[in-house]
N, C-alpha and C positions, 0 to 999 in steps of 0.2 A: 797129286790130283786136287787135294784140298787147297794147296797154295795157288794152283792155277785158277780154281773157281773163285777164290778170294780176290786175286789180282784182276780177273775178268769183271767181277762185281764192282771193284773200285774204279776200274776204267770206265765202266758204264755210268757210274754215278758222276764221275768227272765230266764225261761228255754231256750228260743230262744237265749238269749245272752250268756248263759253258753255253749250251743251247738256250737255257732259260735266260742267262745273262745277255745273250746275243739278241734275243727276241723282245725282251722287256723294253718299252719305250724309255728314252732318257728323260730325266726331269728337266724341265725348261723354266726359266724365270717367268713369274706371273705378274702381269702389269697391274698397276693400281686400279684401273677401271674394271679389269676382270675380277680382282679381289673384292671390290665393292659389290659387283653383281653376285658373286658367290656368297658374300655375307648377307646380302638382301634375301637371296633364295633360302639360305639356312635359317634366317630369322622367320620368314614366312612358314617354313616347314616346322620350326619349333613351336609356332603358335597353334598348330593343328593338334587336336586331342581326339575328336570323334566326328563321325558323320552318319546320319541315317536319312534314307530317302526311299520313296517308291521309284521304280525304274522301268522304263520301257526299253527293251533291248531288241535290236535287229542285228542279225549276224548272218554272214554268208561264208561258208566254209567249202571251198571248191565250188561245186554246182549245187550245194545244199543250202537252202535259206531257212532261217529260224526266226520267229518272232515270239516274244513272251513278255509278260509283265511280272515284276518281281519286287523284292525288297533288298536293299543294300544296307548293311551295317558295317562300319569301319571304325577301328580304334587304334590309335598310334601305340607302338610303332609298327606292329606287324600282324594285326588281327583283322579278319574279314569274315563276314557271313553273307552269302548270297542265297536267296530263296526264289524259286520259280513258282509263282502262285497258280493255283487251280481256281476255276470259277466257284467251286464250293469245296469246303473241307480243308484238309491239311495241304501244305505245299507239295507240288509234284516232285521237286528236286531241291536238295539243300547241299550247299558246299560251305565248309568252314576251314579257315587257316588260322591256327592258334597254338601257341606254345610249342612250336616246332613240329606240328602235325597238320597234314591235309586230310580231310575226311569228306566224303560225299555219300548221299543217300538218294536213291531213285525209288520213289514210292510205288510207281507202276510195276517195276520189276522186283520190288522188295529186295534190293541189292545195295550193299555198301562197299566202298573202297576206302582204304586207309593207307597212308604212307608218310614219310618224312616231308616236312615243308621245305622244299628247295625249288630251284628253277626248273628242274627236270619233271618233278611231279606236277607242278603248276602248269607246265607245258602240256602234260598228258591230259589234264582235266579241263583246262581253259584255252589251250593253244596259245598261251602267252608265256614266253620264256623269261620270267621275271622272278626274282627272289621275293619273299613275303613283304619285306619293307618297300621294295620297288613297286609291288602290286598295290600297296596301300597308297603310295605317292602318286601313281598313275591315276587311280580311281578318284583320288581326292584333289587332283590338280595341283600337287605340290612337288617340290624337288629339293633334295638335300645335297645332291652331288655325290660322286663316287668317293669311297673311303681313301683310295690311293690315287690322288690326282697327279698326273705326270705333266700335263699342260692344260692351260686355260686361256682362251683367246677370245676377245670380243670381235664379232663380225658386224660389218656395217649394215645399217637398216635395209631391209627389202620390203616387199609388199606387206609382210606381216609386222615387221618392226625390227629392232635390234636383237641380236642373239648372242649367246655364249656357247662356244664350242669347247668340249672337254675330251681329254684322253686319259684313261686310267691305266693302272699298272699292268693289266692284262692285255692292253692294246685296244680295249673297247672304246668306242667313240660315240658321244652324244652331242646334240645341239639343242639348246633351250632358248626359245623366243620369250622375252619377258619385258614388262613395263619397268624401266629403270628407276621410276619414281616410287612404285608400290611393291615391286617384286611379283606381281601377278603374272602367271604363265599363260601365254596364248597358245603355244604350240611346243611340242617336244618330239625330237626324232632320235631314234636309237639305231645305230649302225652296228651290225655284228655279222660274223660269218654264218651263224646259225639262226639268227632272228633279226629282222629289220622291221621297224615299225615307225609310222608317223602318226602322232596323236594330236588332233586339233581340238582345243577346248572351246565350248560355247559358254558365254557368260552374258549376264544382263548389264545394263548401263552402270550399275554399282560394282561390277566385277564379280558378283556372286555366280558360282558355277551352276550351269543349267544342263550340262551334258558334255559328251565328247564323241568324236568320230575317230575311228581307228582304221588305218590302212596298212596292213602287213601283207601286201600282194605277193611277195616272194614266198610266203607261207600259205598262200591261197586263202587268206582271211581278211575280210573287211567287215565293218559293222559300226554301230552307233549305240550310245546309251543316252537316254534323256531322263534327267532327274526331275521328280515332282515332289512337292512338299519337303524339300531338303532342309534339314536342321543340322547345324554344326555346333560343337562345343557342349552338348548335353551329355550327362553321364549315361553309359551303357553298361549294364551288369556283365561281368566276366562270363557268367554262365550262358549268356546268349551265344557265345562263340564256341561252346562245347556241344558237339553233336552227339545226342543220345541215339544210338542205333536201336531200333525196335527188336525185341526178341523174335527169333525165327528168321531174321533177315540173313541172307547169304552175304558174308563178308570176305572180301578178297584184298590182297595188297595192291597198291597202285604200282604198275610196272612201266 
């Protein structure tokens, strides 16, 4: 019986490995122009250290519409703090992503939620299926590229401009529209079986980020963020990304 179980386990592992090998996209040669675009995007991403701004947020989830004013703090590579401001007094809602943890606090309900920082927990609290570093790059208008690139191909200019299409080792596909001289991103599209999104960036004449528009219609989410008084590159204390939950608040895990 023990031998039979062991042989069944080995057979299962072999099948699983074969299936993984069969579904992983093959590596394809990357052209020189695609490599230059990737290097330019990585250079722009590497320049980013921090961002702080006031933010006007408009969001539609299904039939529900929300509008709020808040504060956005971002620090590379994967720290975020979002505050929904009240007219008077402390913030109504705070969310932080920092050092491998997502934490939220709702002042009206006096309730906090805490969980590991990954795409699933960020989806639960923000309805964006993004890893922490991807969340930072989306909010900051930057793009480093997937860690395991299987193919990268330049796409001819359309109404937005030239773009770079990428496929990663998990089969995920993204397309990034960029200025090939500066590396500034105009638009980014994420294709996935569980999350599809088109992010359009708004910038002034100098290329400074002024906001973004999000269309994730398959997830019933659309919205926009308009930045005001945006400042990049200024130091932000690490403690700003640590959420101190008030005593007496009900704390639950993010599920």
